[in-house]
N, C-alpha and C positions, 0 to 999 in steps of 0.2 A: 504494499500500499503506499502511496507516495506521501510526502511530509505534510503537503497541504491539505489532502483529504483527511489525514489522521487528526491534524489540528481542528479541523471544522467538526469531526465527530467528537472528539474530545471536549470542545466548547459546548456541544448540544448534550453533554452528559454520558456518553459513550466512554467506555475504557477497554483497553485490551487485556486480556486474562488468559491464562493457561487453561487447558481443558481440566486440568487437577482442580483448579479454582473453581471454573465454571459448575463442575459436578460435586463440588465438595468432598473430592477423594483425600484419603490420607495418603502418606508414603507408602505404607504397607500394601495398601488396594493398587496403587499405582503400579509398584513391583510385581504384585501377583498378576496382574492385566498384562504386563510386560512379559513376564515368565511365560504365560499362556501363548502369547503371540510369538516369543522365541521358538517354543517347542512346536507350535503349528507351522512354522517356517521351516523349521528343522525336518519335520515329516516331509514337508513338500519338496524340499531340497534333495533330500535322500531318495525319495520316490524317483525324482526326475534324474538323479544321477546314476540310479540303477536301471533306468530306462523302462520303468514299470507305469502302467497306466493306474488310475484309482480303482479300476475293476479288480486289476490283478492284486493291488494291495489288499482289497476287500476280501479276496479269497484267501490271502496268507494270514489275515487276522480273524477270518470267520464271521464276517459282517459285510455290509452292503457299500457300494460305490457312493451312495448318499451319505453315508455315515464318513467315509474317508474325506469327502467333500467337506464335511462339518469340522472333522479333525483338522484339516488344512486351513479352515478359516477361522479357527479358535472359537468355534460357536460354544456358547456358555453350558450347553448340555453334555459336552465331552468332558469327562473326568481326567483329572491327573493320572489316574491309573492307566486309562486308555490311550493318552498321550506316551506314557513309558512303555506300554506293553507293544505299541505299534513300533516305536522305535527300535526296541529290541528286536521285534521280529523282522525288522528291516536291516538288522545286522549292526546297530549302533552298540556300542559298549556303556558300561555304567559310566565309566570315566569320560566319554564323549559327551552324553547327557549332562552330566555334572558340569562340563564346561559351558554348554548352552545356558543352565540355569545361573551358573556362576557369574555370567556376563550382565545379568541383570542387577542394576543397582536400585537399592532402596532409597537414596538420596540422603540418608543419614548414617552416621557412625553405628556400628554394631555395639 
């Protein structure tokens, strides 16, 4: 957004906020969402790297193509267990999964 437009909007009472501020999310909630998104990306990237279709992954995990699509889009109905088991069935190691989770920042010191 250009500076002129920003100043005009601010003068009218608008202000720029983050998604976290807009939704009133805690740092922990943001970290949880980021972790789910990272796991979903990891599933999709691993599937593509292996040259598999969503249907082929579904067969490996004993589910449907629609469920794999939900996994890859981090649908809220997908449990962390399903993310982990899918990644393991696609050949990921616990260390690799741990690195994916470890990249997520909570925004504060532990």
